[in-house]
MDAnalysis code that builds the backbone (N, CA, C; Angstrom):
import MDAnalysis as mda
import numpy as np

u = mda.Universe.empty(519, n_residues=173, atom_resindex=np.repeat(np.arange(173), 3), trajectory=True)
u.add_TopologyAttr("name", ["N", "CA", "C"] * 173)
u.add_TopologyAttr("resid", np.arange(1, 174))
u.add_TopologyAttr("resname", ["MET", "SER", "ASP", "GLN", "LEU", "ALA", "ALA", "GLY", "THR", "GLY", "ALA", "PRO", "ALA", "GLY", "ASP", "PRO", "GLY", "PRO", "ALA", "ALA", "GLY", "ALA", "GLY", "ILE", "GLY", "LEU", "ARG", "ARG", "ILE", "ASP", "HIS", "VAL", "GLY", "VAL", "ALA", "VAL", "PRO", "ASP", "LEU", "ASP", "ALA", "ALA", "ILE", "ASP", "TRP", "TYR", "VAL", "ARG", "VAL", "PHE", "GLY", "MET", "ARG", "CYS", "VAL", "HIS", "GLN", "GLU", "THR", "ASN", "HIS", "GLU", "GLN", "GLU", "VAL", "ARG", "GLU", "ALA", "MET", "LEU", "ALA", "VAL", "ALA", "GLY", "GLY", "ASP", "ALA", "ALA", "PRO", "GLY", "GLY", "ALA", "TYR", "LEU", "GLN", "LEU", "LEU", "ALA", "PRO", "LEU", "ARG", "PRO", "ASP", "SER", "PRO", "ILE", "GLY", "LYS", "PHE", "LEU", "ASP", "ARG", "HIS", "GLY", "PRO", "GLY", "LEU", "GLN", "GLN", "LEU", "ALA", "TYR", "THR", "VAL", "ALA", "ASP", "LEU", "ASP", "VAL", "ALA", "CYS", "ALA", "ARG", "LEU", "ARG", "GLU", "ARG", "GLY", "MET", "ARG", "LEU", "LEU", "TYR", "ASP", "ARG", "PRO", "ARG", "ARG", "GLY", "THR", "ALA", "GLY", "ALA", "ARG", "ILE", "ASN", "PHE", "VAL", "HIS", "PRO", "LYS", "ASP", "ALA", "GLY", "GLY", "VAL", "LEU", "VAL", "GLU", "LEU", "LEU", "GLU", "PRO", "ALA", "GLY", "ASP", "ARG", "SER", "ALA", "PRO", "PRO", "ALA", "GLY"])
u.atoms.positions = np.array([
    [30.780, -13.975, 5.985],
    [29.807, -14.709, 7.050],
    [28.493, -14.365, 6.153],
    [27.827, -15.326, 6.286],
    [26.490, -14.888, 6.036],
    [25.404, -14.141, 6.948],
    [24.480, -13.016, 6.162],
    [23.658, -12.625, 6.788],
    [22.795, -13.277, 7.345],
    [22.631, -14.593, 7.241],
    [20.922, -15.120, 7.771],
    [21.462, -15.336, 8.978],
    [20.403, -15.169, 9.743],
    [20.592, -15.119, 11.225],
    [20.504, -17.173, 11.692],
    [21.523, -17.784, 12.950],
    [21.571, -18.769, 13.134],
    [19.478, -19.202, 13.681],
    [19.363, -20.093, 13.431],
    [17.674, -20.839, 13.619],
    [17.859, -20.459, 15.242],
    [16.797, -19.800, 15.566],
    [16.119, -19.505, 16.960],
    [17.161, -18.538, 17.802],
    [18.229, -18.211, 17.651],
    [18.835, -17.082, 18.489],
    [19.082, -15.627, 18.100],
    [18.732, -15.429, 16.810],
    [18.813, -14.039, 16.916],
    [20.061, -13.813, 16.415],
    [20.881, -14.525, 16.385],
    [22.790, -14.065, 16.346],
    [22.741, -14.411, 14.892],
    [23.977, -13.674, 14.231],
    [24.211, -13.943, 12.852],
    [24.575, -15.661, 13.011],
    [24.277, -16.324, 11.599],
    [24.965, -17.571, 11.198],
    [26.407, -17.864, 11.998],
    [26.694, -18.740, 12.259],
    [28.332, -18.969, 12.306],
    [28.860, -17.915, 13.416],
    [27.960, -17.235, 14.358],
    [28.059, -16.355, 14.967],
    [28.644, -16.901, 16.469],
    [30.458, -16.808, 16.905],
    [30.860, -17.813, 17.989],
    [30.027, -17.763, 19.267],
    [29.019, -16.965, 19.341],
    [28.214, -17.108, 20.880],
    [29.400, -16.594, 22.267],
    [28.720, -17.066, 23.325],
    [29.299, -16.438, 24.471],
    [30.580, -17.753, 24.871],
    [30.434, -19.333, 24.388],
    [31.120, -19.792, 24.513],
    [32.826, -19.359, 23.991],
    [32.787, -18.737, 23.175],
    [33.938, -18.209, 22.428],
    [35.128, -17.706, 23.336],
    [34.634, -17.121, 24.430],
    [35.181, -16.492, 25.139],
    [34.819, -15.042, 26.009],
    [35.731, -14.186, 26.655],
    [35.104, -12.824, 27.111],
    [34.423, -12.282, 26.136],
    [33.568, -11.501, 26.856],
    [32.661, -10.594, 26.424],
    [33.562, -9.126, 25.583],
    [32.840, -8.260, 24.899],
    [33.768, -7.211, 24.277],
    [34.073, -6.299, 25.342],
    [33.229, -6.166, 26.546],
    [33.161, -4.641, 27.323],
    [32.149, -3.978, 26.556],
    [31.258, -4.521, 26.421],
    [29.424, -3.717, 26.189],
    [29.202, -3.208, 27.881],
    [28.470, -1.715, 27.475],
    [28.270, -1.259, 28.637],
    [27.026, -0.965, 28.814],
    [26.000, -0.741, 27.572],
    [25.026, 0.079, 27.289],
    [24.155, 0.111, 26.065],
    [23.102, 0.095, 25.562],
    [22.759, 0.927, 24.200],
    [23.027, 1.813, 24.545],
    [23.917, 2.807, 23.670],
    [24.076, 4.250, 23.515],
    [22.738, 5.273, 22.775],
    [22.370, 4.427, 21.395],
    [21.925, 5.059, 20.635],
    [21.417, 4.857, 19.186],
    [20.347, 4.692, 18.793],
    [20.117, 4.404, 17.676],
    [19.733, 5.392, 16.324],
    [20.541, 5.328, 15.485],
    [20.640, 6.073, 14.259],
    [19.709, 6.232, 13.526],
    [18.872, 7.456, 13.005],
    [17.985, 7.417, 11.692],
    [18.845, 8.445, 10.934],
    [18.702, 7.906, 9.920],
    [19.105, 8.721, 8.705],
    [18.065, 9.439, 8.223],
    [17.886, 11.096, 8.192],
    [17.148, 11.834, 7.447],
    [17.976, 12.730, 6.330],
    [17.057, 13.110, 5.569],
    [17.354, 14.206, 4.586],
    [17.389, 15.606, 5.071],
    [16.908, 15.811, 5.991],
    [16.854, 17.442, 6.730],
    [17.034, 16.969, 8.255],
    [17.947, 17.694, 8.584],
    [18.025, 17.333, 10.070],
    [17.133, 18.612, 10.727],
    [16.768, 19.426, 10.505],
    [16.052, 20.697, 11.084],
    [14.560, 20.186, 11.104],
    [14.170, 19.669, 10.140],
    [12.888, 19.250, 9.970],
    [12.514, 18.129, 10.766],
    [13.532, 16.785, 10.652],
    [13.467, 15.727, 11.489],
    [13.363, 15.984, 12.932],
    [14.216, 17.313, 13.473],
    [14.098, 17.718, 14.867],
    [12.935, 17.876, 15.249],
    [12.733, 18.987, 14.412],
    [10.907, 19.371, 14.901],
    [10.038, 18.638, 14.838],
    [10.021, 17.721, 13.948],
    [9.189, 16.491, 13.878],
    [9.038, 15.823, 15.339],
    [10.186, 14.795, 15.761],
    [10.335, 14.395, 16.859],
    [9.992, 15.212, 18.107],
    [10.176, 16.454, 18.360],
    [10.013, 17.163, 19.413],
    [8.228, 17.201, 19.264],
    [8.043, 17.505, 18.299],
    [6.688, 17.829, 18.263],
    [5.568, 16.453, 18.384],
    [5.970, 15.729, 17.587],
    [5.272, 14.501, 17.889],
    [5.441, 13.587, 19.022],
    [6.573, 13.601, 19.051],
    [6.988, 12.543, 20.300],
    [7.336, 13.278, 21.490],
    [7.305, 14.985, 21.481],
    [7.708, 15.519, 23.007],
    [9.273, 15.152, 23.402],
    [9.948, 14.842, 22.304],
    [11.545, 14.379, 22.690],
    [12.615, 16.099, 22.945],
    [13.669, 16.060, 23.526],
    [14.254, 17.126, 23.478],
    [15.569, 17.045, 22.686],
    [15.878, 18.081, 21.951],
    [17.322, 17.652, 21.227],
    [18.155, 18.453, 22.548],
    [19.105, 17.338, 22.530],
    [20.301, 17.818, 23.537],
    [21.741, 17.851, 23.079],
    [22.006, 18.098, 21.934],
    [23.186, 17.903, 21.232],
    [23.219, 18.100, 19.703],
    [24.002, 18.799, 19.315],
    [24.235, 19.081, 17.304],
    [25.210, 19.458, 17.645],
    [25.490, 18.861, 16.130],
    [27.131, 19.263, 15.925],
    [27.460, 18.747, 14.215],
    [28.018, 19.295, 13.510],
    [28.617, 18.992, 12.209],
    [30.045, 17.522, 12.320],
    [29.622, 16.810, 12.227],
    [30.957, 16.183, 12.005],
    [31.390, 15.846, 10.676],
    [32.596, 16.903, 10.102],
    [33.256, 16.764, 8.703],
    [33.949, 14.992, 8.451],
    [34.336, 14.776, 9.052],
    [35.111, 13.444, 9.141],
    [34.127, 12.082, 8.941],
    [32.926, 12.550, 9.799],
    [31.630, 11.230, 8.832],
    [30.850, 12.054, 8.149],
    [30.757, 13.201, 7.464],
    [30.115, 13.885, 6.627],
    [28.722, 13.976, 6.721],
    [28.465, 14.254, 7.932],
    [26.903, 14.513, 8.620],
    [26.995, 15.897, 9.453],
    [25.448, 15.970, 9.736],
    [25.114, 16.975, 10.841],
    [24.194, 16.454, 11.289],
    [24.130, 16.093, 12.682],
    [23.529, 15.417, 13.509],
    [23.145, 15.955, 14.893],
    [21.884, 14.846, 15.473],
    [21.633, 15.638, 16.415],
    [21.363, 14.587, 17.375],
    [21.180, 14.690, 18.733],
    [21.306, 13.564, 20.011],
    [20.028, 14.433, 20.149],
    [19.003, 13.217, 20.219],
    [17.492, 13.790, 20.959],
    [17.243, 12.696, 22.168],
    [16.715, 13.268, 23.035],
    [16.290, 12.582, 24.259],
    [14.757, 12.287, 24.790],
    [14.175, 11.270, 25.576],
    [13.010, 11.747, 25.766],
    [12.911, 12.395, 26.415],
    [11.826, 13.486, 26.434],
    [11.393, 14.474, 27.168],
    [11.395, 14.108, 28.942],
    [10.808, 13.191, 28.708],
    [10.842, 12.974, 30.563],
    [11.926, 12.502, 31.356],
    [13.203, 12.211, 30.074],
    [14.358, 11.546, 31.193],
    [15.709, 12.237, 30.603],
    [16.432, 12.093, 31.280],
    [17.536, 13.116, 30.928],
    [18.770, 11.880, 29.796],
    [18.495, 10.944, 29.518],
    [18.932, 10.107, 28.880],
    [20.666, 9.833, 29.218],
    [20.629, 10.267, 30.536],
    [21.991, 9.822, 31.136],
    [21.911, 9.875, 32.570],
    [22.717, 8.796, 33.263],
    [23.439, 7.697, 32.708],
    [22.547, 6.691, 32.510],
    [22.972, 5.652, 31.306],
    [22.478, 4.460, 31.016],
    [21.224, 4.572, 30.154],
    [20.554, 5.690, 30.182],
    [19.378, 5.990, 29.214],
    [20.265, 5.781, 27.378],
    [19.525, 5.785, 26.385],
    [19.867, 5.714, 25.381],
    [19.159, 7.306, 24.702],
    [20.083, 7.676, 23.676],
    [19.376, 8.451, 22.870],
    [18.895, 8.098, 21.477],
    [18.105, 8.778, 20.494],
    [17.773, 8.690, 19.237],
    [18.509, 9.887, 18.822],
    [19.612, 9.440, 17.411],
    [20.331, 10.384, 16.937],
    [19.981, 10.367, 15.453],
    [19.874, 11.689, 14.892],
    [19.639, 11.930, 13.530],
    [20.615, 12.516, 12.860],
    [21.019, 11.496, 11.677],
    [21.997, 11.896, 10.946],
    [21.604, 12.347, 9.351],
    [22.115, 13.740, 9.037],
    [21.566, 14.147, 7.736],
    [23.470, 14.271, 7.165],
    [23.165, 14.206, 5.875],
    [24.268, 14.008, 5.154],
    [24.612, 15.260, 4.584],
    [25.747, 15.475, 4.800],
    [26.587, 17.214, 4.283],
    [26.886, 16.960, 2.932],
    [26.730, 15.760, 2.118],
    [26.806, 15.829, 0.444],
    [26.010, 14.463, -0.007],
    [25.429, 14.968, -1.328],
    [24.386, 13.641, -1.730],
    [25.767, 12.221, -1.777],
    [26.894, 12.542, -2.269],
    [27.946, 10.966, -2.394],
    [28.656, 10.721, -0.802],
    [28.056, 11.116, 0.543],
    [28.585, 11.213, 1.431],
    [27.999, 9.592, 2.065],
    [28.330, 8.812, 3.160],
    [28.053, 7.818, 3.664],
    [26.304, 7.684, 3.725],
    [25.994, 8.691, 4.306],
    [24.578, 9.118, 4.627],
    [24.071, 8.894, 3.920],
    [24.515, 10.094, 2.810],
    [23.814, 10.270, 1.459],
    [23.707, 9.317, 0.502],
    [24.168, 8.334, 0.611],
    [24.187, 7.276, -0.088],
    [23.488, 6.043, 0.596],
    [23.237, 6.161, 1.727],
    [22.091, 5.155, 2.288],
    [20.836, 6.119, 2.421],
    [20.380, 7.211, 2.018],
    [19.463, 7.880, 1.723],
    [18.985, 7.555, 0.658],
    [20.054, 7.581, -0.512],
    [19.829, 7.402, -1.963],
    [18.965, 5.921, -2.448],
    [19.837, 4.857, -1.562],
    [19.550, 3.617, -1.755],
    [18.349, 3.193, -0.664],
    [18.172, 3.444, 0.549],
    [16.949, 2.513, 1.550],
    [15.865, 3.667, 1.618],
    [16.246, 5.033, 1.382],
    [15.162, 6.087, 2.137],
    [15.645, 6.552, 3.656],
    [14.756, 7.547, 4.000],
    [15.102, 7.726, 5.660],
    [14.578, 6.579, 6.491],
    [15.518, 6.189, 7.423],
    [15.237, 5.197, 8.249],
    [15.957, 5.191, 9.218],
    [15.761, 4.053, 9.821],
    [17.162, 3.232, 10.585],
    [18.030, 2.885, 10.130],
    [19.251, 3.540, 10.625],
    [20.543, 3.191, 9.728],
    [21.264, 2.498, 10.797],
    [21.738, 2.728, 12.097],
    [22.798, 1.639, 12.980],
    [21.898, 1.808, 14.712],
    [22.793, 0.766, 15.325],
    [22.597, 0.826, 16.463],
    [23.760, 0.541, 16.788],
    [24.015, 1.747, 18.286],
    [25.285, 1.810, 18.899],
    [25.600, 1.414, 20.244],
    [26.511, 0.809, 20.439],
    [26.578, 0.527, 21.596],
    [28.037, 1.357, 22.481],
    [27.913, 1.674, 23.749],
    [29.115, 2.224, 24.376],
    [29.771, 0.916, 24.992],
    [31.234, 1.310, 24.860],
    [32.325, -0.151, 25.077],
    [33.287, 0.469, 26.581],
    [33.635, 0.029, 27.035],
    [34.431, -0.322, 27.964],
    [35.689, 0.934, 27.224],
    [36.492, -0.051, 26.401],
    [37.476, 0.144, 26.136],
    [37.568, -0.261, 24.337],
    [37.418, 0.634, 23.239],
    [37.106, 0.606, 22.120],
    [38.331, -0.452, 21.459],
    [39.577, -0.014, 21.789],
    [40.810, -1.242, 21.248],
    [40.438, -2.337, 21.600],
    [40.503, -2.880, 23.240],
    [40.193, -4.227, 23.155],
    [38.832, -4.677, 22.700],
    [37.869, -4.110, 22.689],
    [36.442, -4.325, 21.950],
    [36.510, -4.835, 20.423],
    [37.768, -3.864, 19.864],
    [37.605, -3.908, 18.430],
    [38.608, -5.305, 18.019],
    [39.328, -5.628, 19.069],
    [40.522, -6.779, 19.008],
    [39.793, -8.173, 18.832],
    [39.079, -7.902, 19.922],
    [38.332, -9.166, 20.219],
    [37.481, -9.441, 19.194],
    [36.841, -8.836, 18.674],
    [35.922, -8.688, 17.464],
    [36.626, -9.187, 16.186],
    [37.448, -8.832, 16.128],
    [38.587, -9.390, 14.965],
    [38.977, -10.872, 15.052],
    [39.405, -10.954, 16.461],
    [39.746, -12.768, 16.565],
    [38.419, -13.417, 16.183],
    [37.027, -12.942, 16.363],
    [36.235, -13.679, 16.314],
    [35.622, -13.504, 14.750],
    [36.463, -13.075, 14.355],
    [36.331, -12.825, 12.354],
    [35.334, -12.000, 12.244],
    [35.084, -11.076, 12.714],
    [33.875, -10.071, 12.534],
    [34.822, -8.922, 11.850],
    [34.235, -8.262, 10.793],
    [35.103, -7.207, 9.911],
    [34.278, -5.948, 10.410],
    [35.360, -5.222, 10.713],
    [35.082, -3.577, 11.088],
    [35.580, -2.666, 9.995],
    [34.785, -1.903, 9.817],
    [34.980, -0.870, 9.064],
    [36.209, -0.018, 8.598],
    [36.555, 0.444, 10.275],
    [38.265, 0.990, 10.017],
    [39.180, 0.263, 10.726],
    [40.203, 0.599, 10.113],
    [41.381, -0.064, 10.552],
    [41.756, 0.517, 12.123],
    [41.751, 2.095, 12.001],
    [41.722, 2.791, 13.470],
    [40.686, 3.462, 13.874],
    [40.333, 3.206, 14.856],
    [38.966, 4.539, 15.816],
    [39.340, 5.801, 14.618],
    [37.723, 6.192, 14.675],
    [37.704, 7.767, 14.501],
    [36.788, 8.423, 15.269],
    [36.609, 9.454, 15.238],
    [35.982, 10.460, 15.765],
    [34.658, 10.066, 15.895],
    [34.033, 10.379, 16.613],
    [32.559, 10.314, 16.416],
    [31.669, 11.484, 17.210],
    [30.441, 11.252, 17.565],
    [29.799, 12.396, 18.031],
    [30.312, 12.889, 19.542],
    [30.126, 14.064, 19.602],
    [31.435, 14.816, 20.961],
    [32.599, 14.215, 21.004],
    [33.665, 14.207, 20.096],
    [34.786, 13.561, 20.394],
    [34.739, 12.113, 20.736],
    [34.019, 11.450, 21.019],
    [33.935, 9.831, 21.061],
    [34.616, 9.407, 20.056],
    [35.438, 7.935, 20.490],
    [36.103, 7.125, 19.700],
    [35.084, 6.192, 18.886],
    [35.138, 5.713, 17.852],
    [34.352, 5.106, 16.955],
    [34.796, 4.036, 16.016],
    [33.910, 2.898, 15.801],
    [34.102, 2.305, 14.888],
    [32.952, 1.220, 14.502],
    [32.961, 0.768, 13.094],
    [31.893, -0.072, 13.074],
    [31.864, -1.585, 12.763],
    [31.094, -2.480, 13.213],
    [30.977, -4.026, 12.849],
    [30.673, -3.848, 11.090],
    [30.795, -4.368, 10.308],
    [30.259, -4.411, 9.138],
    [28.820, -5.030, 9.182],
    [27.465, -4.357, 8.524],
    [26.480, -5.309, 8.558],
    [26.235, -6.747, 8.194],
    [27.102, -7.266, 7.326],
    [27.203, -8.783, 6.675],
    [27.644, -9.423, 8.022],
    [28.291, -9.393, 8.611],
    [28.902, -9.662, 10.139],
    [28.084, -9.458, 11.129],
    [27.035, -9.079, 11.080],
    [25.911, -8.560, 12.498],
    [24.483, -8.481, 12.123],
    [24.275, -9.555, 11.407],
    [23.126, -10.130, 11.089],
    [22.222, -8.825, 10.054],
    [22.646, -8.326, 9.262],
    [22.323, -6.896, 8.553],
    [22.273, -5.968, 9.152],
    [22.659, -5.532, 10.232],
    [22.349, -4.395, 11.028],
    [23.833, -3.764, 11.383],
    [24.322, -2.200, 10.731],
    [25.434, -1.612, 11.304],
    [25.355, -1.282, 12.397],
    [26.022, -2.318, 13.264],
    [26.699, -2.040, 14.914],
    [27.763, -1.021, 14.861],
    [27.197, 0.042, 15.633],
    [28.794, 1.168, 16.256],
    [28.947, 0.822, 17.379],
    [30.169, 0.908, 17.836],
    [30.746, 0.755, 19.114],
    [31.590, 2.112, 19.247],
    [30.993, 2.459, 20.464],
    [31.827, 3.904, 20.657],
    [32.166, 3.839, 21.958],
    [33.295, 4.786, 21.994],
    [33.988, 5.011, 23.796],
    [34.072, 6.654, 23.752],
    [33.017, 6.467, 24.697],
    [32.867, 8.222, 25.102],
    [34.246, 9.151, 25.131],
    [34.312, 10.333, 24.718],
    [35.955, 11.065, 24.762],
    [36.270, 10.936, 26.134],
    [35.069, 11.188, 27.359],
    [35.488, 11.145, 28.967],
    [36.197, 10.070, 29.210],
    [36.364, 9.432, 28.381],
    [36.971, 7.743, 28.653],
    [38.405, 7.743, 28.420],
    [38.548, 8.355, 27.335],
    [40.048, 8.208, 26.566],
    [40.147, 9.258, 25.516],
    [40.844, 10.302, 25.495],
    [41.177, 11.298, 24.439],
    [40.996, 10.600, 22.593],
    [39.828, 11.477, 22.292],
    [39.734, 11.080, 20.756],
    [41.018, 11.182, 19.675],
    [41.012, 10.310, 18.728],
    [42.212, 10.673, 18.064],
    [41.937, 11.997, 17.070],
    [42.647, 12.744, 16.680],
    [42.523, 13.636, 15.828],
    [42.035, 13.039, 14.744],
    [41.101, 14.085, 14.219],
    [39.752, 14.280, 13.044],
    [41.099, 14.205, 11.874],
    [40.815, 13.228, 10.894],
    [41.503, 13.658, 9.787],
    [41.959, 12.312, 8.828],
])
């Protein structure tokens, strides 16, 4: 599928659109991911400059990142609010390390919460979208995740996530 956006729609060229059938169960924008070389320095900068609050940190060995979720200081980012996710590589040859090497620090992904990740993935595959993983993997705080290939999503890496409280996450590995 082409990287080009369909004229005037903002959707990837060839996108089947709403007429193709039911939605995929999107609930909300969950977070925007930003790749950073130094997690601690980035947290400090967002707190100092924008007054954001760090509400969660973890090391995710399966995704090869140290990560933090930040909320706007005046809000609790839940329910329905979105987070800023900072992602720092555990190794230079990890996916985020490679992203930083190719693109430098910056926006890396847009994530949506879905009602049922298995249903969302099946519907997207039916529509010809390529997903990065055959089976969901473990994401932040035990969420189940998968990604739509950026070449099928207008150049944007789209993360789909089902929070751990909705269904138990598969074992990491």
